[in-house]
N, C-alpha and C positions, 0 to 999 in steps of 0.2 A: 504493500500500500504506500502511496505517495502522500505526504502531508504538506500542504501549502499554507505557510504561515504568513499572514497578510493577504489572505485570499480575497478580501473585500475591496482591495485597492485596485488601481488602474491595471497594473501588470497581472496581479493575482486573479482578477476577474477573467481576463482574456485567457490566462493559463488554465484556470478551472474549466472554462468552457471548452477549450481545445481537448483537454484530457478526458472530460466527461463524454464528449462526442466520440472519442476514440474508444470508449468503454473501459478506461482505466479505473482502478480502485483508488479513490481520492478521498482524503479527509481535509476539508477546508476549515482553517482556523483563523479567527479574527476576533478582536476585542468587541466588535459590533458588526452586524450585518445589515446592509440596506434592505428595505422591503423588496426591491426589485431583484436583489441577489437571491433572497430566500425563495421568491416565486419561481425564479429560473432553475435553481439547483436543488430545491428540496425534493428528496426522493431519488436524486441522481448521484449525489455525493453526500458524505457524512459531514454534517455541520457541527462545529464545536466553537462556542464562544469563550475566549480566554485572552487575557492580557499578558503580553510577554514580560511586562514588568512585575508580574505576580507569578513566581515559579510554581506555587502550589496549584495554580490554575492550569499552567501550560504543561507541567510534567506529566500528568495523566494522559494528555492528548498525544504524547509521543509513543506510547506503548502500542506495539503492533505495526509500527511504521518501518519500512525498509529504507525509505528515502525522505529527507526533509528538504524543502525548498524554502529558504528564508528570505522574505521580501520586505520585512518590516524595518522602517527607519523613520524617525521624527526629525532628522536633520536635513538641511538644505544648504547649498553653497551660498545662497543669498544672505544667510544669517552671519556670514563672514566669520569673525572670531569673537563675536559679542556674547556668546553663551557657551563658553568652553566647558565649564563645570557641569552645566545641564546636559551638554552633549555627552560627556563622559558617563554621567549618571543614567541617561536614557538610551544611549546608543553603543556603549561599550560594556558596562557592568552587566546589564541584563542579558546581553548576547553571549558573554563569556559563560555565565551560569547556564544559559540555555544549551550551549554546546556540550557542557559537562552533563546536563540532563539527557541529552541525546545519546551520549555514551552509556549512561546508566540504563537507558531504555533499549540498548543494543541496535540503535540506528546504524545502518551500514554506509549510507552515502549522504553527504551534506552539500547542497547546492546553495551558494551564497552570491547574491547580486551586489557586487562592489561598484566602484565609480571609476570608469575609464577616463572621465573628463577632468577629475581633480586629483587623482592619486599620483600622477607622474610629476605634476608641478610645472613651473616655468622652464623655458629653455630646453625642453625635451626634444629629442630627435623627432622629425616629422616625415613619414608616419611613425608612431611610437610603438615599438614591440614590447611584449610582456617582460623581456629581459632588461629593459631600460631601468636605471635607478629610479626609485620612488622618492619624491620630495614634495609632498602636498603643502600648500601654503594657506590652506583654510582648514578649519576644524572638521568640516564634513569629510574631506578627503582623509584627514588624519585618523578619524574614528574608523573609517572603512579599512584603512591599512592595519590598524591595531587588531581589529577583528580578524582580518586575513591572517595575521601572524599567529593568533591563537588557534585558528583552524588548522594551519600548517603544523603547528606544534603537536596538536592532538592527532594529526595524520601520521606524523613521524613516530610519536611515542606510543599511541594507542591503536594505530592501524585504521583510523577513520578515513574512508574514501571521501574525496571532496572534489568539487569543481567550483572554482572561484571565477565568476564571469564578470569581467571589468566592462561594464556597460557604458556606452556613449549616452547621448541625450534622446530618450525614447519619446515618441509622440504618437498621437492617433485618436481615433474615435473613442469616446468614452472617458478621455482624460479630463478629470475635474481640475479646475483652477485651484492651486494651492500656493499661497503667497510665497514668492521666492523660488519656485521650482517649476520648470517647464515653460520655456519661452513661447512655444506655439499655443499652449493652453492659456497663458497670460494674455497674449495678443488677442486671441479669440474671445476672452472674457471682456476685454475692452471693446471689441467689435459688438458684442452682445449689448453692452451698456452705452455704446456710441460715445466712448470717452477717448481722450488722447492716449497714445502709447508713450512710455518712458524708456529712454535709451541711455544706458550708462556709457559715458565716453562718446566717441564719434560713431559707434555702431560697427566698427571694423573688426571686432573680435570674432574669430572664426571657431565654429564648433561642428562636431560630428553629430548629425541628427539621423536617427534610425526609426523607421516605422514599426508600430507595435506588432504587426503580423510577423515581421522578420525577427523581432525579439523573441516571440513565442516559438518560432521555428528553431531558434538557437537553443532555447532552454529544453525543448523537447528532444533535440539532437543530443544534448548533454545527458539527459535522463536515459537515453538509449544506449549509452556507452557500456560495453561489457566490463566485468571485473570490478576492481576497486581503484579507479583512477585517482590520481592526486595531481590536479592540473589547474593552472591559471590561464585563462583565455580571454582575449579582447573580443568584444562584440560591438561592432559599429557598422556604419555604412561604407567606410573607406573614403568618404568625401567630406567636404566641409561647406558650410554656408556662413556668411556674416549675419549679424543681427539685422542689418538693413535688408539683406537679401531675403531673410525669412519674412520680414514685414511686407516686402514687395510681393512675395509669393502669395501671402494671405490676402493682400489687396486685390491681386489678380483673380484669385479664386472666389472672393466675395463680391467684387465690384465696388468695394467701399474704400475710401481713402482716409487714412488716419492723420490727425494732427500729431506731430512728433515733438516730444519734449526731451531735451538732452540734459542729463545729470552728470556730475563728476564720475569719472571712472573709479572702479573699486580696486583697491590694492590687492585684494585676495583673488582676483580673476586672472587667468592666464590669457595671453594674446591669441593663442591658437591651440586647439586640441584636435588631433586627427589620429585615429588608432590604426595600427597595422593589424589587419584581420586575417593574415595568411595562415596563422596557426589554427584559427577556427575552420578555415577551409580544409586544411590538411587533416586535422584530428577529428573534427565533427562532421565533415562532409557538408558543411553549411556555407551559404553565402547569401547576402541580402538580395532580395528580388524586387523591392518596391522603390522606384525612383522617387526622389524627394517631392517633385511636383505632383506625382500621383498620390503620394501619401497625404499631402496637404488637401488635394481635391477630395479624397475619401473622408478626411476629417471634417471638412467644411460641410460636405453632403450629409454627414451623420448628425449635424447639429439639430437640436430640437426645433422643429418648424414653428412651434407655439411660443418659443422663447422670445423675449424682447429683442428687437433688432432683426428678426427673421420675417 
């Protein structure tokens, strides 16, 4: 059985849907479930409500699982370094205890979504391979790296199989706006409200954006690997777009033109992030299939037609 922790979130919902349609045995775990999630999956997957920060709740949800997919995070790059202690308390300590509880429950494989966009830091080789030194300059990336190290430690010492997927910037239909995370979702929220978009710096920062269907393809490929792999793999589109290019693409797809407000650049952002995805191609037999423009068109087409601005 596969346990998806953070199943109610953007990636978790898509992954639950894909695995359920494939007939996989799935346990969906989240601290809360939207009504729409329950309506779609009740009777198709096992639903357990539990908070990762409360080990007494999550530990029982681990028993009987062969594989855990850990998607939970409360951190975002936009928080910069303003909440470091809270980041440690919410995104490191609970995860370390969770990994140890996985071992106690005899979980065989741990799939962790890390951050390909922040973990390598500034001045990284472009495209950036998994072997590149890690030097995150914001707390979000640093917490991801620390959790990675604990996973690797338990892999070496305790035999835990793991796949650490260093994910670029996912976007797509169903992504809810969460302050500070997801440029595409943030711009579409401003479109819905007919408000200006805010751009940090001159908008030339380049990021690797990957459509949600391609993300799910990669996770499913990772789940399908034989044996007890211990791998770190970049998952991205292999291309980049500037902030301005993303906004331009959304304008083209919606037919709406935004007022643009420029704010000072953030010191915790890197100028460019583009992942080398050749390892994913070689080891997972995976490659992204959705061009950025098509992903944007799909995302816009899936917006609620009854929402303001539609």
